[in-house]
C-alpha positions in Angstrom: 56.0 66.3 -40.8 53.8 64.9 -43.4 55.4 61.5 -42.7 54.0 61.8 -39.1 50.5 62.5 -40.4 50.7 59.6 -42.9 51.9 57.2 -40.2 49.1 58.2 -37.8 46.5 57.9 -40.5 47.8 54.5 -41.6 47.9 53.3 -38.0 44.3 54.4 -37.5 43.3 52.2 -40.4 45.4 49.2 -39.6 45.1 48.7 -35.9 41.3 48.2 -35.8 41.7 45.4 -38.4 43.9 43.5 -35.9 40.9 42.9 -33.5 40.6 39.2 -34.4 44.2 38.6 -35.5 46.3 36.2 -33.5 50.1 36.6 -33.7 52.7 33.9 -33.2 55.5 34.6 -30.7 57.9 35.3 -33.6 55.4 37.7 -35.3 54.9 39.6 -32.0 58.7 39.9 -31.6 59.0 41.4 -35.0 56.1 43.9 -34.4 57.6 44.9 -31.0 61.1 45.4 -32.6 59.7 47.5 -35.4 57.6 49.6 -32.9 60.8 50.2 -30.9 62.4 51.5 -34.1 59.4 53.8 -34.6 59.6 55.1 -31.0 63.3 55.8 -31.4 62.8 57.7 -34.6 60.0 59.7 -33.0 62.2 60.6 -30.0 65.0 61.6 -32.4 62.6 63.9 -34.3 61.4 65.5 -31.1 65.0 66.1 -30.0 65.8 67.6 -33.3 62.8 70.0 -33.2 63.4 70.9 -29.5 67.2 71.3 -29.7 68.3 71.5 -33.3 70.5 68.5 -32.6 70.2 66.0 -35.4 73.3 63.8 -34.8 72.7 60.1 -34.4 74.6 58.1 -31.8 75.8 54.7 -32.7 73.1 52.9 -30.6 70.3 54.8 -32.3 71.8 54.2 -35.7 71.9 50.5 -35.1 68.3 50.5 -33.9 67.1 52.5 -36.9 68.9 50.0 -39.2 67.2 47.2 -37.5 70.3 45.7 -36.0 
């Protein structure tokens, strides 16, 4: 769970620095794709904590690999 703490702390440092940053459409797509991966990993972790189920289905595995 230390990874969660580090992620939140890093996000708290990075996001405010984006205030004046303008992203191209390609950059926004990459950011959105990576955030989708983070969300999927978080949902997987929540499921594992709540149910003990740690198996990864093929769709989640592809998403986590960035495919």
